[in-house]
N, CA and C of each residue as an Amber inpcrd file, in Angstrom:
protein
   423
 -21.2490000  29.3360000 -26.4020000 -19.8520000  29.6760000 -26.2540000
 -19.4020000  29.4750000 -24.8070000 -20.2280000  29.9270000 -23.8300000
 -19.8620000  29.7720000 -22.4270000 -19.7320000  28.2920000 -22.0660000
 -20.6590000  27.4770000 -22.5520000 -20.6190000  26.0510000 -22.2580000
 -19.3480000  25.4220000 -22.8250000 -18.9610000  25.7790000 -24.0390000
 -17.7480000  25.2400000 -24.6650000 -16.5140000  25.6280000 -23.8650000
 -16.4540000  26.8720000 -23.3870000 -15.3230000  27.3110000 -22.5850000
 -15.2750000  26.5360000 -21.2710000 -16.4290000  26.3460000 -20.6430000
 -16.5090000  25.5800000 -19.4070000 -16.0300000  24.1480000 -19.6480000
 -16.5060000  23.5340000 -20.7110000 -16.1210000  22.1640000 -21.0440000
 -14.6260000  22.0770000 -21.2870000 -14.0600000  23.0270000 -22.0150000
 -12.6190000  23.0480000 -22.2770000 -11.8380000  23.1630000 -20.9660000
 -12.2590000  24.0510000 -20.0740000 -11.5790000  24.2100000 -18.7820000
 -11.7150000  22.9450000 -17.9440000 -12.8910000  22.3420000 -17.9380000
 -13.1280000  21.1290000 -17.1610000 -12.2400000  19.9910000 -17.6620000
 -12.1910000  19.7890000 -18.9640000 -11.3670000  18.7370000 -19.5540000
  -9.8930000  19.0050000 -19.2750000  -9.4630000  20.2440000 -19.4290000
  -8.0650000  20.6040000 -19.1620000  -7.7140000  20.3150000 -17.7080000
  -8.5790000  20.7010000 -16.7670000  -8.3340000  20.4410000 -15.3440000
  -8.2590000  18.9390000 -15.0870000  -9.1940000  18.1720000 -15.6330000
  -9.2080000  16.7250000 -15.4260000  -7.9640000  16.0550000 -15.9810000
  -7.5370000  16.4410000 -17.1570000  -6.3330000  15.8540000 -17.7460000
  -5.1290000  16.1940000 -16.8780000  -5.0440000  17.4330000 -16.4390000
  -3.9330000  17.8540000 -15.5870000  -3.9320000  17.0630000 -14.2890000
  -5.0820000  16.9170000 -13.6430000  -5.1590000  16.1650000 -12.3880000
  -4.8320000  14.6980000 -12.6260000  -5.3170000  14.1310000 -13.7220000
  -5.0550000  12.7250000 -14.0180000  -3.5720000  12.4460000 -14.1730000
  -2.8370000  13.3860000 -14.7990000  -1.4080000  13.1780000 -14.9640000
  -0.7180000  13.1610000 -13.6050000  -1.0980000  14.0690000 -12.6970000
  -0.5330000  14.0720000 -11.3500000  -0.9380000  12.8090000 -10.6140000
  -2.1740000  12.4170000 -10.7720000  -2.6830000  11.2150000 -10.1330000
  -1.8790000  10.0010000 -10.6010000  -1.6280000   9.8970000 -11.8600000
  -0.8790000   8.7660000 -12.4020000   0.5210000   8.6790000 -11.8060000
   1.1760000   9.8140000 -11.6460000   2.5160000   9.8180000 -11.0610000
   2.4680000   9.3020000  -9.6210000   1.4800000   9.7410000  -8.8540000
   1.3360000   9.3040000  -7.4630000   1.0270000   7.8100000  -7.3990000
   0.1080000   7.3650000  -8.2430000  -0.2500000   5.9460000  -8.2600000
   0.9550000   5.1010000  -8.6720000   1.7150000   5.5610000  -9.6450000
   2.9280000   4.8380000 -10.0500000   3.9270000   4.7480000  -8.9060000
   4.0390000   5.7960000  -8.1180000   4.9380000   5.7840000  -6.9640000
   4.4890000   4.7400000  -5.9480000   3.1940000   4.6920000  -5.6670000
   2.6720000   3.6980000  -4.7250000   2.9130000   2.2810000  -5.2570000
   2.6900000   2.0680000  -6.5410000   2.9370000   0.7430000  -7.1280000
   4.4140000   0.3700000  -7.0440000   5.2980000   1.3470000  -7.2430000
   6.7380000   1.1070000  -7.1100000   7.0690000   0.7430000  -5.6700000
   6.4830000   1.4480000  -4.7260000   6.7010000   1.1460000  -3.3120000
   6.2620000  -0.2770000  -2.9700000   5.1520000  -0.7010000  -3.5520000
   4.6580000  -2.0580000  -3.2790000   5.5760000  -3.1100000  -3.9040000
   6.1610000  -2.8030000  -5.0540000   7.1610000  -3.7120000  -5.6550000
   8.3720000  -3.8300000  -4.7340000   8.7980000  -2.6960000  -4.1640000
   9.9110000  -2.7090000  -3.2180000   9.5680000  -3.5510000  -1.9940000
   8.3060000  -3.4880000  -1.5510000   7.8840000  -4.3120000  -0.4190000
   7.9770000  -5.7970000  -0.7610000   7.5050000  -6.1710000  -1.9390000
   7.6170000  -7.5690000  -2.3800000   9.0720000  -8.0270000  -2.3630000
   9.9350000  -7.2140000  -2.9340000  11.3600000  -7.5560000  -3.0150000
  11.9650000  -7.7280000  -1.6300000  11.7020000  -6.7800000  -0.7330000
  12.2400000  -6.8660000   0.6190000  11.7440000  -8.1350000   1.3130000
  10.4510000  -8.3960000   1.2060000   9.8740000  -9.5960000   1.8370000
  10.5530000 -10.8500000   1.2880000  10.6740000 -10.9270000  -0.0050000
  11.2330000 -12.1240000  -0.6490000  12.7200000 -12.2990000  -0.3700000
  13.3630000 -11.2570000   0.1600000  14.7620000 -11.3550000   0.5890000
  14.8560000 -11.6160000   2.0950000  13.7010000 -11.7950000   2.7460000
  13.6790000 -12.0540000   4.1830000  13.8900000 -10.8080000   5.0170000
  13.6260000  -9.6390000   4.4440000  13.9060000  -8.3550000   5.0890000
  12.6030000  -7.6970000   5.5630000  12.1320000  -8.0730000   6.7470000
  10.8890000  -7.5050000   7.2650000  11.0270000  -6.0010000   7.5470000
  12.1270000  -5.5260000   8.1670000  12.2520000  -4.0670000   8.3290000
  12.2260000  -3.3250000   6.9820000  12.8050000  -3.8970000   5.9440000
  12.7400000  -3.2950000   4.6130000  11.3250000  -3.2780000   4.0740000
  10.5750000  -4.3390000   4.3250000   9.1640000  -4.4160000   3.9390000
   8.3660000  -3.3190000   4.6450000   8.7060000  -3.0490000   5.9050000
   7.9940000  -2.0590000   6.7170000   8.3690000  -0.6200000   6.3730000
   9.3740000  -0.4300000   5.5330000   9.8530000   0.9080000   5.1670000
   8.7290000   1.8070000   4.6340000   7.7490000   1.2230000   3.9700000
   6.6820000   2.0170000   3.3660000   5.4300000   2.1100000   4.2380000
   5.5330000   1.6420000   5.4740000   4.4700000   1.8820000   6.4500000
   4.8070000   3.1660000   7.2070000   3.7850000   3.8840000   7.6230000
   3.9590000   5.1070000   8.3920000   4.5940000   4.7690000   9.7310000
   5.7750000   5.2690000   9.9830000   6.4830000   4.9940000  11.2330000
   5.9280000   5.9250000  12.3120000   4.7560000   5.5330000  12.8330000
   4.0180000   6.3750000  13.7530000   3.1210000   5.4850000  14.6160000
   2.8450000   5.9250000  15.8370000   1.9550000   5.1680000  16.7270000
   0.5160000   5.1320000  16.2310000   0.1740000   5.9670000  15.2580000
  -1.1860000   6.0070000  14.7190000  -1.3990000   5.0690000  13.5320000
  -0.3390000   4.3840000  13.0690000  -0.5180000   3.3770000  12.0240000
  -1.5250000   2.3440000  12.5130000  -2.4140000   1.9070000  11.6160000
  -3.4020000   0.8820000  11.9600000  -3.2210000  -0.3250000  11.0450000
  -3.0640000  -1.5000000  11.6430000  -3.0370000  -2.7550000  10.8980000
  -4.2010000  -3.5930000  11.4080000  -5.1380000  -3.8990000  10.5110000
  -6.3180000  -4.6640000  10.8900000  -6.1920000  -6.0560000  10.2710000
  -6.1630000  -7.0660000  11.1150000  -6.0450000  -8.4490000  10.6620000
  -7.0380000  -9.3330000  11.3920000  -6.8260000 -10.6320000  11.3170000
  -7.7620000 -11.5870000  11.9110000  -7.8290000 -11.4780000  13.4370000
  -6.7970000 -10.9180000  14.0630000  -6.7710000 -10.7950000  15.5270000
  -7.2100000  -9.4120000  16.0030000  -7.6990000  -8.5810000  15.0950000
  -8.1480000  -7.2470000  15.4790000  -7.2300000  -6.1670000  14.9650000
  -7.2270000  -5.0170000  15.6600000  -6.4460000  -3.8630000  15.2230000
  -5.1600000  -3.7840000  16.0370000  -4.0620000  -3.6290000  15.3100000
  -2.7720000  -3.3430000  15.9320000  -2.4690000  -1.8840000  15.6400000
  -2.1190000  -1.1450000  16.6830000  -1.7740000   0.2650000  16.5280000
  -0.2670000   0.4240000  16.6170000   0.2880000   1.1960000  15.6890000
   1.6920000   1.5720000  15.7570000   2.6040000   0.7540000  14.8720000
   3.6340000   1.4510000  14.3660000   4.6190000   0.8430000  13.4740000
   5.3990000  -0.2550000  14.1910000   5.8820000   0.0230000  15.3930000
   6.7110000  -0.9390000  16.1310000   5.9140000  -2.1920000  16.4680000
   4.6740000  -2.0420000  16.8910000   3.8370000  -3.2080000  17.1990000
   3.5690000  -4.0430000  15.9500000   3.3670000  -3.3760000  14.8230000
   3.1410000  -4.0870000  13.5570000   4.4040000  -4.8340000  13.1480000
   5.5560000  -4.1790000  13.2480000   6.8340000  -4.8310000  12.9530000
   7.0240000  -6.0600000  13.8490000   6.7980000  -5.8980000  15.1480000
   6.9650000  -7.0140000  16.0950000   6.0520000  -8.1870000  15.7390000
   4.8130000  -7.9070000  15.3280000   3.8870000  -8.9760000  14.9370000
   4.3730000  -9.7140000  13.6900000   4.8940000  -8.9620000  12.7160000
   5.4420000  -9.6050000  11.5150000   6.6260000 -10.5030000  11.8830000
   7.5270000 -10.0130000  12.7170000   8.7070000 -10.8000000  13.1010000
   8.2910000 -12.0550000  13.8700000   7.2960000 -11.9200000  14.7460000
   6.8020000 -13.0760000  15.5200000   6.1200000 -14.1000000  14.5930000
   5.3070000 -13.6020000  13.6730000   4.5590000 -14.4850000  12.7720000
   5.4080000 -15.1140000  11.6750000   6.5030000 -14.4550000  11.3190000
   7.3740000 -14.9160000  10.2400000   8.8200000 -14.8750000  10.7280000
   9.2080000 -15.8510000  11.5850000  10.5190000 -15.8050000  12.2470000
  11.7200000 -16.0560000  11.3370000  11.4880000 -16.6060000  10.1320000
  12.6130000 -16.8710000   9.2380000  12.1310000 -16.8320000   7.7870000
  13.0900000 -16.8760000   6.8680000  12.7720000 -16.7660000   5.4340000
  11.8580000 -17.9020000   4.9690000  12.0510000 -19.0900000   5.5110000
  11.2040000 -20.2260000   5.1260000   9.7360000 -19.9560000   5.4930000
   9.5090000 -19.4180000   6.6810000   8.1460000 -19.0940000   7.1130000
   7.5520000 -17.9730000   6.2570000   8.4190000 -17.0720000   5.7710000
   7.9510000 -15.9340000   4.9790000   7.5020000 -16.3390000   3.5820000
   8.1100000 -17.3630000   3.0010000   7.7530000 -17.7670000   1.6510000
   8.0800000 -16.6920000   0.6320000   7.4260000 -16.7740000  -0.5130000
   7.6030000 -15.7960000  -1.5910000   6.2880000 -15.0320000  -1.7480000
   6.3620000 -13.7190000  -1.5640000   5.1770000 -12.8580000  -1.6050000
   4.9150000 -12.3550000  -3.0160000   3.6280000 -12.3620000  -3.3730000
   3.1970000 -11.7710000  -4.6510000   1.9380000 -10.9620000  -4.3990000
   1.9850000  -9.6880000  -4.7940000   0.8040000  -8.8300000  -4.7460000
   0.1600000  -8.8040000  -6.1280000  -1.1530000  -8.8230000  -6.1520000
  -1.9150000  -8.5710000  -7.3720000  -2.8610000  -7.4240000  -7.0590000
  -2.6690000  -6.3070000  -7.7400000  -3.5000000  -5.1360000  -7.4720000
  -4.8100000  -5.2450000  -8.2490000  -5.9220000  -5.0700000  -7.5380000
  -7.2520000  -5.1480000  -8.1250000  -7.7510000  -3.7550000  -8.4910000
  -7.5270000  -2.8110000  -7.5880000  -7.9930000  -1.4380000  -7.8210000
  -7.0680000  -0.4710000  -7.0910000  -6.6900000   0.5900000  -7.7780000
  -5.8830000   1.6480000  -7.1900000  -6.5660000   2.9670000  -7.5330000
  -7.0340000   3.6720000  -6.5120000  -7.8090000   4.8890000  -6.7300000
  -7.2010000   6.0420000  -5.9460000  -6.8820000   7.1150000  -6.6410000
  -6.4070000   8.3010000  -5.9480000  -7.6200000   9.0900000  -5.4850000
  -7.7270000   9.2710000  -4.1610000  -8.8620000   9.9680000  -3.5740000
  -8.6350000  11.4730000  -3.5000000  -7.3730000  11.8660000  -3.3820000
  -7.0110000  13.2810000  -3.3140000  -5.5320000  13.3930000  -3.6650000
  -4.9900000  14.5900000  -3.5720000  -3.5600000  14.7730000  -3.8600000
  -2.6920000  14.0510000  -2.8440000  -3.2630000  13.7270000  -1.6800000
  -2.4550000  13.1290000  -0.6130000  -2.9830000  11.7810000  -0.1260000
  -3.9100000  11.1630000  -0.8450000  -4.3920000   9.8420000  -0.4060000
  -4.7450000   8.9440000  -1.5840000  -4.3530000   7.6860000  -1.4410000
  -4.6050000   6.6630000  -2.4620000  -5.1270000   5.4140000  -1.7590000
  -6.1350000   4.8140000  -2.3510000  -6.8060000   3.6380000  -1.8230000
  -6.4480000   2.4590000  -2.7270000  -5.9590000   1.3740000  -2.1390000
  -5.5500000   0.2160000  -2.9360000  -6.2600000  -1.0310000  -2.4170000
  -6.8360000  -1.7940000  -3.3320000  -7.4040000  -3.1030000  -3.0260000
  -6.5890000  -4.1150000  -3.8050000  -6.2310000  -5.2080000  -3.1570000
  -5.4340000  -6.2040000  -3.8490000  -5.5000000  -7.5710000  -3.2010000
  -4.7470000  -8.4440000  -3.7930000  -4.6650000  -9.8340000  -3.3530000
  -3.2050000 -10.1140000  -3.0030000  -2.9710000 -10.8930000  -1.9490000
  -1.6200000 -11.2990000  -1.5930000  -1.5550000 -12.8180000  -1.5920000
  -0.4080000 -13.3270000  -1.9800000  -0.1700000 -14.7700000  -1.9780000
   1.2250000 -15.0240000  -1.4370000   1.3430000 -16.0230000  -0.5710000
   2.6470000 -16.4750000  -0.0930000   2.8580000 -17.8910000  -0.6020000
   3.8180000 -18.0470000  -1.4930000   4.1680000 -19.3700000  -2.0080000
   5.1740000 -19.9760000  -1.0390000   4.7730000 -21.0850000  -0.4320000
   5.6400000 -21.8380000   0.4720000   5.0620000 -23.2340000   0.5790000
   5.6190000 -24.0660000   1.4740000   5.1620000 -25.4480000   1.5670000
   3.6410000 -25.5400000   1.6320000   3.0340000 -24.7490000   2.5070000
   1.5660000 -24.6630000   2.5570000   1.1870000 -23.2330000   2.1730000
   0.8610000 -23.0380000   0.8950000   0.5720000 -21.7000000   0.3630000
  -0.6180000 -21.0750000   1.0810000  -0.5360000 -19.7780000   1.2840000
  -1.6220000 -19.0160000   1.8980000  -1.8150000 -17.7300000   1.1070000
  -2.9470000 -17.1050000   1.3380000  -3.2100000 -15.8540000   0.6570000
  -4.4970000 -15.2340000   1.1330000  -4.7930000 -14.0760000   0.5960000
  -6.0010000 -13.3630000   0.9570000  -6.0630000 -12.0350000   0.2360000
  -6.7980000 -11.1280000   0.8300000  -6.9960000  -9.8160000   0.2240000
  -6.5600000  -8.7250000   1.1950000  -6.3010000  -7.5430000   0.6480000
  -5.9250000  -6.4060000   1.4820000  -6.5450000  -5.1330000   0.9430000
  -6.7260000  -4.1950000   1.8530000  -7.1190000  -2.8310000   1.5280000
  -6.1110000  -1.9250000   2.2140000  -5.5040000  -1.0380000   1.4540000
  -4.4910000  -0.1280000   1.9970000  -4.9250000   1.3130000   1.7790000
  -4.6600000   2.1350000   2.7800000  -4.8030000   3.5770000   2.6060000
  -3.4090000   4.1670000   2.6640000  -2.9790000   4.7090000   1.5370000
  -1.6780000   5.3740000   1.4280000  -1.9120000   6.8680000   1.5500000
  -1.0300000   7.5410000   2.2950000  -1.0920000   8.9980000   2.4170000
   0.2860000   9.5730000   2.1240000   0.2800000  10.7460000   1.5530000
   1.5440000  11.4420000   1.3180000   1.8190000  12.2970000   2.5540000
   2.8500000  11.9040000   3.3020000   3.2140000  12.5870000   4.5420000
   4.6790000  12.9910000   4.4350000   4.9460000  14.2580000   4.6520000
   6.3090000  14.7930000   4.5580000   6.9830000  14.4310000   3.2380000
   6.1820000  14.4470000   2.1580000   6.7270000  14.1920000   0.8280000
   6.8660000  12.7260000   0.4520000   6.4960000  11.8030000   1.3560000
   6.6180000  10.3680000   1.0810000   5.2570000   9.6920000   1.1380000
   5.0400000   8.7310000   0.2290000   3.8220000   7.9360000   0.2390000
   4.0170000   6.7750000   1.2080000   3.1570000   6.7090000   2.2400000
   3.2490000   5.6610000   3.2520000   1.8750000   5.0630000   3.5310000
   1.8700000   3.8200000   3.9720000   0.6260000   3.1500000   4.3480000
   0.2660000   3.6120000   5.7580000  -0.9530000   4.1510000   5.9180000
  -1.4040000   4.5820000   7.2340000  -2.4420000   3.6140000   7.8190000
  -3.0680000   2.8130000   6.9500000  -4.0250000   1.8060000   7.3990000
  -3.9440000   0.6130000   6.4470000  -3.8690000  -0.5790000   7.0390000
  -3.7590000  -1.8260000   6.2760000  -4.7740000  -2.8050000   6.8620000
  -5.7230000  -3.2380000   6.0530000  -6.6750000  -4.2660000   6.4570000
  -6.3900000  -5.4880000   5.5900000  -5.8210000  -6.5010000   6.2060000
  -5.4190000  -7.7090000   5.4790000  -6.1710000  -8.9070000   6.0270000
  -6.7330000  -9.7100000   5.1180000  -7.4270000 -10.9320000   5.5380000
  -6.8620000 -12.1340000   4.8070000
């Protein structure tokens, strides 16, 4: 009887947590769709809306680590000076895992369709800060 009660409580807790987890993961996926849309409209500041606007943001790319929202924005603007250079962005999510109530780990693939198509993979750490899901670390290759 004790084991059955424990199992019932465990299953109930897991189902309850999974439902909350799903809502958070859906929010992050919606945010990433908004990023695609902003990018494809040539709106880099709109794309950056879901990055943590803080000096502690980390963007890890082929040139090393960039610290801070403003530095990351400046690098995007320098690297993609116009809509033609930006191309059309498409994310493909490979894995989305909620690590806690306030953190989600995303692995995915990015593709830029343009004259010379490019692409690669990314790992994102999303955190819920002040009620909003934001990217606090981005490793893109």
